[in-house]
C-alpha positions in Angstrom: -32.9 -0.4 23.4 -30.6 -0.2 20.5 -32.3 1.6 17.3 -30.6 -0.8 15.0 -29.4 -4.5 15.5 -28.0 -6.5 12.8 -27.9 -10.5 12.5 -27.0 -13.2 10.0 -23.2 -13.0 9.7 -21.0 -15.9 9.8 -18.3 -18.1 8.1 -18.8 -19.2 4.7 -16.7 -20.6 1.9 -16.3 -18.5 -1.5 -19.3 -19.0 -3.8 -21.8 -19.4 -0.8 -24.5 -17.1 0.5 -25.8 -15.4 3.6 -28.5 -12.9 4.3 -28.1 -10.3 6.7 -30.9 -8.6 8.6 -31.2 -5.4 10.3 -33.9 -4.6 12.8 -34.8 -1.1 13.7 -36.8 0.4 16.4 -39.1 3.4 15.7 -41.3 4.2 13.2 -39.0 6.8 11.7 -36.6 4.0 10.6 -39.5 2.5 8.4 -39.3 5.4 5.9 -35.8 6.4 6.5 -33.0 6.0 3.6 -31.1 2.9 5.0 -27.9 1.3 4.1 -25.2 -1.1 4.9 -21.4 -0.5 5.2 -18.7 -2.9 6.0 -15.4 -2.5 7.2 -12.4 -4.9 6.8 -9.3 -5.4 9.1 -7.0 -2.6 8.7 -9.4 -0.6 6.5 -12.0 2.2 6.5 -15.5 1.6 6.5 -16.9 1.5 3.1 -20.6 1.8 1.4 -22.0 -1.6 0.5 -25.7 -0.6 -0.5 -28.4 1.8 -0.1 -32.2 1.7 -0.3 -34.1 4.9 -0.3 -37.6 3.2 -1.0 -38.4 -0.1 -2.7 -37.5 1.4 -5.9 -34.5 3.4 -5.7 -31.3 1.2 -4.6 -27.7 2.2 -5.1 -24.9 -0.2 -4.9 -21.2 -0.4 -4.4 -19.3 -1.6 -7.6 -17.7 -4.4 -5.8 -21.2 -5.9 -4.7 -23.1 -4.9 -7.9 -24.8 -8.1 -9.3 -24.2 -10.2 -6.5 -25.8 -8.3 -3.4 -29.4 -7.1 -3.2 -30.6 -5.1 -0.5 -34.5 -4.9 0.4 -36.8 -3.4 3.3 -39.9 -4.7 4.9 -41.3 -2.2 7.7 -38.9 -2.2 10.2 -36.6 -4.6 8.8 -33.6 -4.0 6.0 -32.0 -7.2 4.5 -29.0 -7.8 2.6 -28.8 -10.6 0.5 -25.1 -11.7 -0.2 -24.5 -14.0 -3.3 -21.4 -15.3 -4.8 -19.3 -14.2 -1.7 -15.8 -13.5 -1.9 -12.9 -13.4 0.7 -12.6 -9.7 0.0 -16.0 -9.5 1.1 -14.8 -10.5 4.6 -15.4 -7.7 7.1 -17.9 -6.5 9.9 -21.0 -5.4 8.3 -23.0 -2.2 9.8 -26.5 -1.2 9.4 -27.0 2.7 9.1 -30.3 4.7 8.9 -30.2 8.6 8.3 -32.9 10.4 10.3 -32.7 14.3 9.2 -29.1 14.6 9.5 -28.3 12.0 12.2 -26.4 8.7 11.1 -27.5 5.8 13.4 -25.4 2.7 13.3 -25.9 -0.7 14.6 -23.1 -2.8 16.4 -22.1 -4.8 13.3 -22.3 -8.4 12.5 -19.0 -10.1 11.4 -18.7 -12.0 7.9 -16.1 -14.1 7.1 -15.5 -15.7 3.6 -12.7 -18.5 3.4 -11.2 -19.2 -0.2 
């Protein structure tokens, strides 16, 4: 069983919204720092958002005010509003347990102009 499984990606038009979900297995993830990263074609993977608990959240400047990260038990969500073509990429869920980074397989988000 994969420790992290993403879902919710798809093809949308600019200005529309998507909600990504990340399902984690194991109680350790329910209290671990969790994050979303993305990788656009031909580019390196980049940080999008992080949640340490329900009060401490960090965002990349490029998504601040448009994206919202949240968590509920073993689920982590990324609500993406006002999507732009530059938000296109594969979105990965990340969980940090001790010093080990766990990654999901990714979900594709494509935003057309």
